[in-house]
C-alpha positions, 0 to 999 in steps of 0.5 A, a space after each residue: 271804078 268803071 259803071 256801065 252806061 246806056 245811051 238813051 236814044 240808041 241803047 248804045 252801051 259804054 263803060 266810063 269811070 264813075 267819075 262822070 256822074 252827074 256829067 253830061 256827055 254826048 253819044 258818039 253814035 246818034 250824037 244824044 245828049 244825055 246826063 249820067 245818073 248819080 252825083 251832083 248836076 253839073 253844068 259841062 260840054 258834051 264828052 264825045 265817047 267811043 262805044 264799046 259796039 256799034 249799032 251795026 254789029 247789033 243788027 248783024 247779029 254780032 255779040 260781044 266777045 268776053 274778050 272785050 267784056 273783060 278787056 273793055 276799051 280805055 275810058 274815053 277822056 271827055 273834052 272838057 272846057 276850061 271851066 269844067 276842067 278838075 285841075 289834080 290837088 295840089 302835091 303836098 310837100 315836105 312838112 318837115 322841110 317847111 318847119 326846117 325853113 320856118 325854124 331856121 327863118 324866125 332864127 335869122 329873124 331874131 338873129 337881126 333883130 339882137 344884132 341890131 339892138 347890139 349896134 344900137 346900144 353900142 352907138 348909144 354907149 359911143 354917142 354917151 362917152 363923147 359926150 362926157 369926154 366933150 363935156 370933160 375937156 370943155 371943163 379943162 379947157 375952162 379952167 385953162 388961165 385967160 392970160 398965161 401968169 408970169 412966174 417972175 412976179 416979184 413976191 409979196 413981203 409982208 401981210 399987207 403987200 400981200 392982200 394989195 395983191 389979192 386986190 389987183 387986177 393984174 393976175 400975176 400978182 393976185 397968183 403971187 399974193 396968194 402964194 406967199 400967203 399959202 407959205 407965210 405964218 398965220 397970225 391970229 390977230 389978222 386970220 380973219 383979214 385975210 381969210 376974206 380977202 382970199 374967199 373972192 379968188 375962189 371964184 376967180 377967173 382963172 383957174 391958176 388963182 382959183 387953186 393958189 386961192 384955196 391953198 392959201 385959205 387952207 392955212 387962213 380959213 375960219 369958220 366963216 369961210 365955211 359956207 364958200 367952202 361947202 360951194 366949192 363941194 358942189 363942183 363934180 367936175 374932174 378939172 375940180 377934183 384938186 378944189 374940192 379934196 383941199 377944200 375937204 381937208 379944210 373942213 374937218 380941220 374947221 370941224 364946223 357942224 355945218 359941213 358934216 352932212 356934206 362931207 358924208 354925201 362924199 362918201 359916196 364919190 370915189 375920188 372923195 370918199 378918202 379925202 371926206 373920210 380923214 375929214 369925219 374922223 378929224 371932226 371926231 364924234 360930231 361926224 357919227 350921227 351922219 356917218 351912221 346913215 352911211 351904213 344903209 348905203 347899196 354901195 358896199 365899198 361905201 358901207 365898210 368905210 363908214 365902219 371904219 370912221 365909226 371905229 374912230 369916231 363912235 360912240 356907244 350910239 353906233 353899236 346897236 347899228 353896228 352889231 346888226 350889220 355884222 349879223 346881217 350884211 351880205 358882204 363878209 368884208 363889211 360884216 367883218 369890218 363891223 364887227 371891228 369897229 364894234 370891238 373897238 367902241 367897246 373898249 374905248 367906251 369902257 376904258 373911258 368909262 373906267 378913267 373916269 370912275 377913277 377921277 372922282 374921288 371917293 366921298 362915300 364913307 368907309 363900312 368900318 369908320 366910327 363916327 367921331 363923338 362931338 366934343 365936349 362942350 364943358 372940357 376946358 381948353 
């Protein structure tokens, strides 16, 4: 919008933009500097303007034509200093493009983080697998016999000679003695002596001798051998799996109550659970209490195996927990195994009670039986 400005000194008239309100300008004719009214005052260099009608034209009686008033000269752009320069407002970019750039940038950053996490997780997993492999390999190497066993050693010919072989410093003789005992007929009178002689071989430095020793102990073990056999269960190394499983079978044969809890714990071990289940079944009802606690295990395979064991050795004491499993176990196969166990135990208990009842003599008098009359004291012979 244009405004009319008059120089206060020479009365020259100018048409200027209203954007110059509050600015200092200089009259082009007389050189007078003055401030245009309006706006806020601000120091600025003077603006050189061109008048619409010059003073000479006014003195000569020349008036500005209507056409010149209707079409005034173009506004004079003031020469501003760098400090007074008013920069144009920056143009606003496309907001949609900015939003898309922000979204794609965030997604790219998220993808980098996720990929980095996957790479790190894979690295940690491979590192753990490598460490486990090295551990297994070290255990296998540790079980490799230090000295080669000479299989051509003449085996012992008697129990006494076999016992001497067990104490020999030659690894081949110890191995030959244990192998012979593993196949020899068991003599009850010397079982304790042979079992005691085999116990040191369970910790022999040679893996072949240890294995042969536990195999021989499977035949000769007594209740005094239980602590040494239980110690073998504490070795979870893959290389010791066969030693553990032979020890589990031996403990099941001995039926010692000290072995029930450790065997029940082996039900959670992938490689030992089937061997432990057979040993607990062989031990009979004495294992029921510890086996029953396995119904609360988080592993459905363990709970199902427990139901199978209880079906073989369970008594009335197991029925309540088994019925609860039938009703509430989330795994249908476990619930079905529990139902089978309930039916088997119920039938076995009923048969046992019936057999016990039939075995008792009937001492109660018959309802129609009449009491015998006492003999007449006066009657003769």
